[in-house]
N, C-alpha and C positions, 0 to 999 in steps of 0.2 A: 427329352429325358435321356435318350441314348447317349448324347454327348456327355452328360453329367456322369452317367454310369461308366463310360469309357475313361473319363478323367479320373474317377476313383480307382480304376484298375491301374492307370499310369502312376497314381500316387500311393499305390498299395493300401487303399482304404476299402478293402473288400472283406465281407464276412460271409462265410459259407454256412448255411444252416446244416444241422445234423442230417436232415433229410437229403439235402443236396449231396453231401459227402457220401452218404449211403448209396444213393442212386448212381453216383459217379463210379463207385467201386464195383457195383453189381450189374452195370449196364449189359444187356444181352449181346451187344455188338463189341464188347470189350471195355475195360475200364477207361474212364475219361480223366485226363490230367488237367490241372489248373491252367497250364499253358495253352491247351486246346480251347478252353473256355475263353480265354483272353483273345486268342486268334479269331474265334468265331464271332465275338462281339465287335471286333475292329471293323469289319465290313458288314455287320449284321443289319437286319431290317426288323422293324417291329411288325409282327403279324397279328398280335392281339393285345388289347389294353384291358386292364382290370382296375378301373378307377375307384371302385368301391372296396377294394381289398383293404384290410386293416392289419397292422397299424399304418401301412403305407400303400399307396396305389402301386400296382406292379404291371409289368409288361412281359409278353412272350416274344423273345427275339429268336429269329432264325439266322444262322450264319454257318460258314464253313471254315474249317481249320486250313492251315497252309497245305495240308495233304488232302484237301477236299472232303474231309469227313463232315457230314451235316450234323449240326447240333441244334437243339432247342434249349434255351436258357430262360427260365422265369426269374426275374429279379425286380427289386424295388430300390428306390433311392431314398435315403434318410437325410433330409436337408439339414436337420439340426446337428447331426454328427458328420455330415458330408461324407457319407459312406454308402456303398452299394451292398445290398443283402442279396445273395444268390439263394433263391428258394429251392429250385430244383434244376437239374441238368440231365438231359438224356439225348440219345441218338434216335431220331424219329424212324419208325418202321415204314419203309417205302410202300408196304402193302396197305397202310392206313392213311397215307398222306399223298396228295397231289403236289408235285414239285416241293415237297416238304413244307408247304405253306398253307395248304387247305386240307381239311380232313375229307377223305373219300366218303361218299354216301353209300 
């Protein structure tokens, strides 16, 4: 699915939810720009899948921007419209995540 999501970014077929836009603006580590989301997805890895999410299955991607800023991006792929829906984006707190990929216990 990550290849389809990245392809949508390359084709400018991306829809950001209102929630994602809000979180990107108020992130505690500084606002997140669209370009940073794209950069993080380019070499991102799927760290969690949500196959039962409705209306589309979604995934949590961890990636880093060109300036090494870690980001988590939750997104889904709408095959009917061939578009990616960005559900939320945030910079993970290193106090809560191990290597930004596993929640600390």
